[in-house]
C-alpha positions in Angstrom: 5.1 45.2 57.8 2.5 47.1 58.8 0.1 43.8 59.1 2.2 42.5 61.3 2.6 45.3 63.6 -1.2 45.5 63.5 -1.7 41.6 64.6 0.7 42.2 67.6 -1.4 45.4 68.9 -4.6 44.1 68.1 -4.9 41.6 71.2 -3.4 44.5 73.8 -6.7 46.6 72.5 -9.1 43.4 72.6 -7.6 43.0 76.2 -8.4 46.5 77.0 -11.6 46.5 75.2 -12.6 43.4 77.6 -11.5 45.3 81.0 -14.0 47.7 79.8 -16.7 45.5 79.1 -17.3 46.2 75.5 -15.1 43.1 74.3 -13.6 42.6 71.3 -16.3 39.7 68.7 -13.8 37.8 65.6 -15.8 39.9 63.2 -14.3 42.9 64.1 -11.3 41.6 64.3 -11.3 40.2 60.8 -13.1 43.3 59.7 -9.6 45.3 61.5 -7.2 43.0 59.3 -8.9 43.1 55.9 -8.5 47.3 56.8 -4.7 47.2 57.2 -4.0 45.1 54.1 -2.9 47.3 50.8 -4.6 47.2 47.7 -2.9 45.5 45.4 -1.4 47.0 42.0 -2.7 45.6 38.6 -2.6 46.4 34.6 -5.3 44.9 33.3 -6.1 45.0 29.8 -9.4 43.6 27.6 -9.9 40.6 25.8 -9.1 40.2 21.6 -10.1 38.9 18.8 -7.5 37.0 17.0 -7.4 34.0 14.7 -4.9 30.7 16.5 -3.5 27.8 15.2 -2.8 25.1 17.2 0.5 22.5 16.3 0.9 19.4 17.5 4.0 16.7 16.4 3.5 13.9 14.3 5.9 10.8 12.9 6.2 10.0 9.4 7.6 8.3 6.4 8.7 10.2 3.2 7.0 8.6 0.0 8.1 9.4 -3.9 5.0 10.7 -5.8 4.9 7.8 -7.9 7.0 4.3 -7.4 6.7 1.5 -10.1 7.9 -2.1 -9.6 9.3 -2.5 -12.8 8.5 -6.9 -14.0 9.7 -8.6 -16.6 7.1 -10.4 -19.0 10.3 -13.2 -19.8 12.7 -15.0 -17.9 15.8 -15.9 -19.3 19.8 -15.5 -18.9 20.4 -11.7 -18.0 23.4 -11.0 -20.5 23.5 -7.2 -19.3 22.7 -4.8 -16.6 22.6 -1.1 -17.0 22.0 0.8 -14.0 22.8 0.9 -10.0 20.8 2.1 -7.2 21.3 5.5 -7.1 20.9 6.4 -10.9 19.0 8.1 -13.0 16.9 7.0 -15.3 14.7 8.6 -18.6 11.6 6.8 -19.1 12.4 4.1 -22.2 16.2 3.9 -21.0 17.4 0.1 -21.4 17.3 -1.5 -18.0 18.2 -4.7 -18.3 18.7 -7.4 -21.0 17.3 -10.9 -21.4 19.3 -13.4 -23.1 17.1 -13.5 -26.7 18.9 -16.3 -28.8 16.0 -19.3 -28.1 13.0 -16.5 -29.1 15.1 -15.0 -31.8 14.4 -18.8 -33.4 11.0 -19.0 -33.0 10.9 -15.7 -35.0 12.7 -17.0 -37.8 10.3 -19.6 -37.6 7.3 -17.6 -37.7 8.9 -15.3 -40.3 9.4 -18.5 -42.5 5.3 -20.1 -42.0 4.2 -16.1 -43.0 6.3 -15.6 -46.2 5.3 -18.9 -47.2 1.5 -18.3 -46.2 2.2 -14.6 -48.5 3.3 -16.8 -51.4 0.1 -19.5 -51.5 -2.2 -16.4 -51.5 0.2 -15.2 -54.6 0.1 -17.9 -56.4 -3.5 -19.1 -55.3 -4.4 -15.4 -56.8 -2.4 -15.4 -60.1 -3.2 -19.2 -61.4 0.1 -20.6 -62.0 0.5 -23.2 -59.2 -3.0 -25.2 -60.2 -1.1 -28.2 -62.2 1.8 -28.2 -59.9 -0.6 -28.2 -57.1 -2.8 -31.0 -57.9 0.4 -33.3 -58.9 1.2 -32.7 -55.3 -2.2 -33.8 -54.2 -2.4 -36.3 -55.9 0.8 -37.9 -55.6 0.2 -37.7 -51.8 -2.9 -39.5 -52.1 -1.5 -42.4 -54.2 1.0 -42.8 -51.4 -1.2 -43.0 -48.5 -3.8 -45.0 -50.0 -0.9 -47.7 -51.2 0.4 -47.4 -47.4 -2.7 -48.7 -46.2 -3.2 -51.2 -49.1 0.3 -52.8 -47.6 -0.7 -52.3 -43.8 -3.7 -54.6 -45.4 -2.7 -57.0 -46.8 0.4 -57.9 -43.7 -2.7 -58.0 -41.4 -4.4 -60.7 -43.8 -1.1 -62.5 -45.0 -0.4 -62.5 -40.7 -4.3 -64.1 -40.2 -3.1 -67.2 -42.4 -0.9 -68.4 -40.3 -3.9 -69.9 -38.2 -3.4 -67.3 -35.4 -6.7 -67.8 -33.3 -7.5 -65.0 -31.6 -10.4 -66.5 -29.7 -8.0 -69.3 -28.4 -5.6 -66.9 -27.3 -8.4 -65.3 -25.4 -8.9 -68.4 -23.4 -5.2 -69.7 -22.7 -4.3 -65.9 -21.4 -7.7 -66.6 -19.2 -6.6 -69.9 -17.9 -3.0 -68.4 -16.7 -4.8 -65.0 -15.2 -6.7 -68.4 -13.1 -4.3 -70.4 -12.4 -2.1 -67.1 -10.9 -5.4 -66.1 -8.5 -5.2 -69.9 -7.5 -1.9 -70.4 -6.5 -1.9 -67.0 -4.8 -5.4 -68.4 -2.6 -3.3 -72.1 -2.0 0.4 -72.4 -2.8 0.4 -76.2 -3.3 2.0 -78.6 -5.9 -0.9 -79.2 -8.0 -2.0 -75.0 -8.1 1.2 -74.6 -9.2 1.5 -77.3 -11.9 -1.3 -75.2 -13.5 0.3 -72.1 -13.0 3.2 -73.6 -15.0 1.8 -74.8 -17.5 -1.0 -72.3 -18.5 2.1 -69.5 -18.2 4.0 -72.1 -20.8 1.2 -71.9 -22.8 0.5 -68.2 -22.8 4.0 -66.9 -23.5 3.5 -69.4 -26.7 0.9 -67.5 -28.2 2.2 -64.1 -26.3 4.5 -62.9 -29.2 2.1 -63.9 -32.2 -0.7 -62.2 -30.7 1.9 -58.9 -30.7 2.9 -59.2 -33.8 -0.9 -59.2 -35.0 -1.8 -56.7 -32.4 1.3 -54.6 -34.2 0.1 -55.0 -37.9 -3.6 -53.9 -36.5 -2.1 -50.6 -35.1 0.1 -50.1 -38.2 -3.4 -51.0 -40.2 -5.3 -48.2 -38.4 -2.6 -46.0 -38.9 -2.2 -45.8 -42.4 -6.0 -45.7 -42.8 -6.2 -42.4 -40.9 -3.3 -40.8 -43.0 -5.4 -41.6 -46.3 -8.0 -40.1 -44.5 -6.5 -36.8 -43.7 -4.9 -36.5 -47.4 -8.6 -37.1 -48.7 -9.4 -34.7 -46.6 -6.7 -32.1 -48.1 -7.3 -33.0 -51.2 -11.0 -32.6 -51.6 -10.3 -29.1 -49.5 -8.0 -28.2 -52.5 -10.5 -29.1 -55.1 -13.4 -27.1 -53.5 -10.9 -23.8 -53.5 -10.5 -24.5 -57.3 -13.9 -24.7 -57.6 -14.9 -21.8 -55.6 -16.1 -23.2 -52.7 -13.2 -22.0 -50.0 -11.2 -19.4 -51.6 -10.8 -17.6 -47.9 -8.9 -20.4 -46.7 -5.6 -18.9 -48.5 -6.4 -15.2 -46.8 -7.2 -17.2 -43.4 -3.7 -19.3 -43.3 -1.9 -15.4 -44.3 -3.7 -14.0 -41.3 -2.5 -16.7 -38.7 1.0 -16.5 -40.1 1.1 -12.8 -39.6 -0.7 -12.8 -36.2 2.3 -15.8 -35.1 4.7 -13.7 -37.1 4.0 -10.5 -34.8 3.5 -12.6 -31.6 7.3 -13.7 -32.0 8.4 -9.9 -32.9 6.6 -9.1 -29.0 8.4 -11.6 -27.2 11.9 -10.8 -28.9 11.0 -7.2 -27.6 10.7 -8.3 -24.1 14.1 -9.5 -24.0 15.1 -5.7 -23.6 13.1 -4.3 -20.9 13.1 -0.6 -20.5 12.2 2.2 -17.7 8.4 3.0 -17.7 8.9 6.6 -16.1 12.0 9.2 -15.0 13.1 8.4 -11.6 15.8 7.6 -9.9 17.2 3.5 -9.1 16.2 2.3 -5.6 15.6 -0.9 -5.6 18.1 -3.6 -8.3 17.5 -7.2 -7.9 18.8 -8.4 -11.2 22.8 -9.2 -11.5 24.3 -9.9 -15.4 24.5 -13.4 -15.9 22.2 -14.7 -13.4 19.0 -16.3 -14.4 16.1 -14.0 -13.7 12.2 -14.8 -13.9 8.7 -12.8 -13.6 7.6 -12.9 -10.4 9.8 -10.8 -8.7 10.9 -6.5 -9.3 14.0 -6.8 -11.4 14.3 -2.8 -10.5 11.8 -0.2 -8.1 12.2 3.2 -9.7 11.0 6.3 -7.4 10.3 9.4 -9.5 11.7 12.0 -6.8 10.9 15.3 -8.1 7.8 15.5 -6.6 8.2 14.1 -2.6 5.3 13.0 0.2 5.3 12.6 3.5 2.9 10.5 5.1 1.8 10.4 8.6 -1.0 9.2 10.4 -3.7 11.1 12.6 -6.9 10.7 15.2 -10.3 11.1 13.7 -10.5 14.6 15.8 -7.2 15.8 14.2 -8.2 15.0 10.9 -11.4 17.1 10.8 -9.4 19.9 11.7 -7.1 19.5 9.4 -7.6 20.6 5.4 -5.9 20.8 2.1 -2.9 23.3 1.8 -2.5 23.5 5.7 1.0 23.9 6.1 3.4 21.0 7.6 7.0 21.6 8.5 9.0 18.3 8.2 12.5 17.9 9.9 15.2 15.2 9.1 18.5 15.2 11.1 18.9 19.2 11.3 17.4 19.5 8.1 13.8 21.1 8.2 11.7 21.0 5.0 7.9 23.4 4.1 5.6 21.3 2.9 1.6 21.1 3.0 -1.3 18.6 3.3 -2.2 17.3 -0.4 -4.4 14.9 1.0 -6.7 13.4 3.7 -7.8 10.0 4.2 -11.3 9.4 4.6 -11.0 5.6 6.0 -9.7 4.3 9.0 -7.0 1.8 8.6 -8.2 -1.5 10.4 -5.2 -1.8 12.3 -4.8 1.0 13.8 -8.2 3.0 13.7 -6.3 5.9 12.5 -6.3 8.5 9.0 -3.5 8.5 6.8 -2.7 12.5 5.7 -0.1 13.2 3.0 1.6 16.7 2.6 3.6 17.5 -0.1 7.4 18.4 0.6 8.8 21.9 -1.5 11.9 20.3 -1.9 12.6 16.9 -0.4 14.7 15.2 -3.2 17.8 14.4 -1.4 15.6 12.6 1.6 15.7 9.0 0.8 12.2 6.5 0.4 10.8 5.2 3.7 12.8 7.4 5.8 11.3 8.7 9.5 10.7 12.0 10.3 9.2 14.3 12.7 6.7 16.9 11.7 5.0 19.8 12.7 0.9 20.7 11.6 -1.8 22.6 12.5 -3.9 20.3 15.1 -6.6 22.8 15.3 -8.2 27.0 14.5 -9.9 29.4 15.9 -10.8 32.4 13.5 -12.0 36.1 15.2 -12.0 34.3 18.1 -12.0 36.3 21.6 -8.4 35.5 22.6 -6.4 36.7 25.9 -2.7 36.1 27.0 -1.8 32.4 28.6 -0.3 34.3 30.9 -3.3 35.2 32.7 -4.6 31.9 32.9 -4.8 29.8 36.5 -5.5 26.3 37.0 -7.6 24.5 40.1 -8.3 20.9 39.9 -8.0 20.9 36.2 -10.6 24.0 35.7 -9.2 26.9 34.3 -9.9 30.7 35.4 -8.6 34.2 35.9 -8.9 37.2 37.5 -11.3 39.8 36.7 -11.2 43.5 38.1 -14.5 45.0 39.4 -15.1 47.4 41.3 -11.7 47.8 43.3 -11.4 44.1 44.2 -9.9 41.3 41.8 -13.2 38.6 41.0 -11.9 35.1 40.4 -14.1 33.9 37.3 -14.1 30.1 35.4 -13.2 30.2 32.1 -13.7 27.5 29.1 -10.9 27.8 26.8 -10.5 26.3 23.3 -7.9 26.6 20.5 -4.0 27.8 22.3 -1.0 28.6 20.5 2.2 29.2 22.6 1.1 33.0 23.7 -2.9 33.2 23.7 -5.9 31.0 23.8 -9.5 31.2 22.9 -11.9 32.1 25.3 -15.3 29.9 24.8 -17.4 30.7 27.9 -17.1 33.2 30.8 -15.8 36.8 29.2 -16.5 39.3 27.5 -15.1 41.8 25.4 -15.8 44.9 27.8 -14.1 42.9 31.2 -10.8 44.3 32.2 -8.6 41.0 32.9 -6.4 41.4 35.2 -2.5 41.1 33.6 -0.3 41.5 36.7 0.5 38.0 39.1 1.1 39.1 42.5 1.5 36.3 45.3 -0.8 37.7 47.2 -4.3 38.1 44.3 -6.9 36.2 45.1 -10.6 36.6 44.8 -12.2 39.8 46.5 -8.7 41.1 47.0 -8.9 44.7 46.8 -6.7 46.4 43.9 -5.8 49.3 42.7 -5.5 49.6 38.9 -2.3 51.3 37.9 -2.6 51.2 34.1 -4.6 49.2 31.1 -1.3 47.7 30.2 -0.2 46.1 26.6 -0.8 42.1 26.5 3.1 42.1 26.1 4.0 44.1 29.5 2.1 40.7 31.4 4.3 39.5 33.9 3.9 36.3 34.8 4.4 32.9 33.5 1.8 30.9 31.4 0.0 28.4 33.3 0.8 29.9 36.7 0.8 28.0 40.3 -2.6 29.1 41.9 -1.6 30.6 45.2 -3.8 29.0 48.0 -6.7 31.1 49.6 -6.9 32.5 52.9 -9.7 31.1 54.6 -11.8 33.2 57.3 -9.7 29.9 59.9 -6.7 30.9 58.9 -7.5 34.8 59.8 -8.7 34.1 63.4 -5.9 31.7 63.6 -3.2 34.5 62.7 -4.9 37.2 65.4 
């Protein structure tokens, strides 16, 4: 009210001066206005040193600390399954069973071969079976020799029946030539030649096939005779001490085959490799299941993690052990960072961070959650209340009380939380920061410091709107 009254009286006062010749200059008018404006009452505070933490929210996914896809080592028909999705399972418990019938037969055969090999070693070491074995080998050799001689005689008899192989080859060549000639030029002559050649060829073909069968029989009989003779020679060497290790090698081979068969049989019962919870099941009773897809997926949820992605700057600001708050629905979980990736994703360019929940066993694997994590820190930093900070064109500034006036002071800010912000440049610890908001607070305005109030008493909202500053032109227009 006082300012308005002054503005009304001054023009009359200036007019009176003009009549007297002394005039009323604009500078004098402005000075009069400023002198009549009352000083603003403010409280002040000094910057304090404190540690700040800045937070941000992220989207993450729940992952178990350990998850195993159980793959069967053999395929077959599933006889039974013992667990369903959601069931808890202990390491070593049988998850499902494959029909062992075919493998059991292989095991039985391998066992017989192994026991036979053991018996052969025992007989060889005692020498009790030498005479019987000698007789068996000689009998086999005599039989093989007789079969060979019989096959040879049969071939000789067939040859005595005047089958002429060279004549057969000539007849076969004539027939092939007649076929080619008829294919090139189909006429009565080539047809007649083809029919005559074909008749003679087929007349000899049966004799040729019979002779070839005799030749094959002779070759097979001779091969068998050589094999039996070789086995007999090996036996004789064993008897003379030249190959004493043969039976032992046979025993070892039979034992290995038996053990492998037993191992295959053990694969028919598929067990859990870890303690955990069944999160996926892909097998069903009486269905055929192979080895290419996981039968079960088991997660060890005694430790539950959450993974989220951050930029390089944020990754550098984080540290192992930093607290993280995880929200899923209406439930809040506490966690701490246990791993920070050191390589960016090729697709997103972000870094993966893993935090471990204190208790998240009720969370489903893969579910999306909201996280709040520390993204910046300032230790023992100069700080001021956010409520004392103003912005103009994106640049921050504060008002400092100096010599009874408010001084607009640009500042460079760092880490902020919900109440305070770090000051990197612009203030000293001795500066008296104006903590009282007033619509007339501008650079150069006269102030009266009421008290050095505590920071909590600063009444203005954070990030205040900057009032427009009065200019000389505005004042002269108002005057």
